[in-house]
C-alpha positions, 0 to 999 in steps of 0.5 A: 252128869256127875254124881250118879253111880252109872248108867244103865240104870240099875236101881236108883232113882238119881240113875234112872233120871240121868239115863233118860235125861242124857239120852235126850240131850244127846238126841238134841244135839249134846255131846253127854259124857255120864260118869260111872262108879266101876261096881255099878255098870262098867264096862259099858262105854256108850250106852244109847249115844251117851259116852260113859266114863269111868272113874275110880272111888272109895267104894264104901258107904260114907265115902263112895258117891264123894270120892267119886265126885271128886275123880269125875270132876278132875277128869271132867275138867280134862275132857274140857266140858262146858257144863257140870251138871251135879246130881245130889246135895251130897256130891254138891258138897263139892260143887266149887270145885268146877269153878276152881279148876275149869271158871269157863264152865258153869255148874248146875246141881239138881236137888233131888231129894233132902237126903239127910232125912234118910234114916241110913246116915249117922250125926256127920253123914247128916252135917254133911249132907246139911252143908251140901244142900246149902252148897246145893243152892248157893254155890251153882250157877243154877239149882233145878228141883224135881219137885215143887215141894222141893222148890218151896224148901229151898226157898224157905229154908235157904231164901234160894231161888230154884228152877223146878224141872220134875223127874219123868219117866217113858209111857210103856207102849210094848206088852210084857212076857208074863213069862217072866213071872215064872221064876217068882212063881207071881200070876198077872193081877195076882199080888200087889207091888212094891219096888224101890232100894231096900232103904229103911226111909222106902217103908219095905217093913212097914208094908209086910206088916200091913200086909200081915194085917190084911191076911189077918183082917180078911184072910178071904180077900188074899187067898190067891194074892201075894206082895212082891217086894222088888228092889235090892241092898244100897249098902243096907244089908242089915236091913235088908237081913230083917226084911227076909226074916220077917218074909222067911215064914210067910209064902205070900211075901215075895222078894225079888231082887234087884231086877231091870229090863224086861223083868222089871217091864213085866212086874210093873205090867202084870201087877195089881197095883203099887204101894210106895210107903216110904217116909222120905222123897224128892219126887218119886220114879217110881211113882212115876213109872208105876202110874205110866203103866196105867197102875193105881198107886197108894202111896205114904201122904208125904208131900213129895208123894202126894204132887203124883197121887193126890188127884191121880192115886190114893195115899194113907198116913205116913207110917201108920200101919193099920190104916195102910192094912185098911187102904189095901183092904179097900183097894183089893175090894174095889177092882173097878176103881183101881182100874179107873184111877189107874188110867187117869194116873197113865194120861196124867203122866204122858202130859206133865212128866214126859222125858222130851218136855224136860230135857228141852227145859234143861236144854233152855236152862244150860243156855240161860247160864252161858249166855247169863255174863253177856247178858249182865254185860249188855244191861250194864 
């Protein structure tokens, strides 16, 4: 597994995807190597049966991912791996390299998101990410897309046949300790939650603006409620500072920073509902996670979000702060609806986004690509 920051996942959808997929593939008998960046999770060398290997990178906004991908591919070739599974269109820029230095191996790329749409990138970076998209669908032995929207995008933009294998999430069965909320002065059921990396396209600033509108429109409704922003910087310190300034004089807005483990478990489980106002996604794991907790999710109406929330959640017009504030008010006025939508969402996730099923499909794809030359020879 190459392209992710590392495991155990602290933040980021790709990291959660890689961790859960790697564990399930290990349980199926594979020897899985996950390449990690030293500043993310090192010095963990074995996590849930998965071997973690550190390789160096140039830790800057524009060079971290690509240099880590390069050193990871070189190391993976020395380990004589059978499959290079590259995650993300940025790292896919180097999907040709394994074919050059280890021709017997297969290359799989997972297309997680149209990263060039993210507002944090400059013109040059977006051009490279566009090239990465072409590499992701033209060079590998197989390309996976995590949403049907991305599958359609690859077909229409590049005439590429990709394999749809979605993100997943485990269903949480254990009760969280509400004491984990005390450091943030939160009470169960008394807050609306946002959980994502604090990058502009995730829309945390839109949500804070909408929350302020809700307070003006219906002060009686939010008198004892809070808005909780869970997440941290991803080379976006200026944006995080902007959010902190927006929330500085409003005690009802709580910024927790990046949270993992039992704390994140408690934050999700005890929330009233979850809002995800993003403007660009692949198939958002944060929405999957919220739904797995039985939470009603209010998302922006981009196609990638609607794959999850159109039938099993609520939505608002992308970028429309007024519509978002009105939909929040509607949720707060209808607790029975919120509960019912959340329960249906949990059942939907359990049936359709289970990591065991996803790993089985991925395993099958690996085997199919390994057999492909033999099948061609047999046909000839």
